[in-house]
C-alpha positions, 0 to 999 in steps of 0.5 A, a space after each residue: 793761341 795768344 792767351 796760351 802764349 800770355 799765360 805760360 809767359 806770366 807762369 814762367 815769370 812767376 816761378 822765375 820770380 819764387 825761384 830768385 826769392 826762394 834763392 835769396 831766402 835759403 841764403 838769409 836763413 842759413 846764414 850764408 852772408 852777413 844779415 847786413 847784406 840783407 833788407 827785407 822785401 815782399 813776394 806775394 804777401 810773404 814777408 821775405 829777405 833779399 841779399 843787396 850784394 850786386 855780384 849775387 843778385 846778378 848771379 841768382 838773376 841770369 842763372 833762374 832765367 835759364 833755369 826757368 827756361 830749362 823747366 818749362 821746356 822740359 829739359 830738367 825737373 829739378 834745380 839746387 842750391 848747394 851751399 859749399 866750401 871754395 877753398 876746401 871744394 866740400 858741399 855741404 848743405 843742397 836744397 832742392 826743388 824737384 817738379 813732379 810735372 811740367 809747371 803748368 798750372 792756373 796762376 791763382 794756383 801757382 800763386 798759392 803753391 810759390 807762396 807756399 814754397 817760400 814760406 817753407 824755407 822759413 822752417 829751416 830756420 830751426 835748425 843748428 846753424 854753423 859758424 861757416 869759414 870765410 869761403 863759404 859760399 853757393 852754387 846753383 845746380 840745374 839737373 839735366 837727365 840728357 844731353 839734348 835741350 830743347 831750351 834756347 837759354 840753356 843752350 846758349 848759356 852752355 855754348 857761350 861758357 856760362 853754363 857747364 857740365 861738372 864731373 858727373 863722378 863727384 858725387 852720385 845722386 842716387 845715394 843722396 839722402 834726403 829730408 823732405 821738406 815740402 810738397 806741394 798739394 797739386 803735387 806739381 813740386 817737392 822741396 828736400 833738403 840734404 846735409 853734411 854732402 862730402 864729394 869724393 
């Protein structure tokens, strides 16, 4: 029984580390922040970039912790990073990880899948990168199909006001046009990219 708990804890730690790396990589590849704000690092042998800005580091770390808990409890099956203009209140690009099943696998399998996921972000470097306005930033979203939450971390974050539910009428998920970027071989997760998201 303890072995199962240790295994799940290890998997959650790996998912959390992978999601953090994923967010930093997207911000670097899409040039959301200046190149000099990033430093070189490695994740499972893959050369990566990590933003050094304290506010960005803290936001990603705290948000990913709650998101990972929600994913493992089955409260959510999708987490997204959205690049948006906070002055114009317009979403430009959205990067979504959609879980096709609960994130349960051997550590070795998960490591391979997480490594491939991070490598897939590098393919985004070949896309045209616009000259972002000074008011460009990002946010991390967690899709919650129901209002009932089993995750203590998520429930506490909502109660304390650190997480909130936005106006669901801002845009419809059903109308989103997604471009697949990466599909994990064991059908654990899919990585989608969307662009030109105009909020009504």
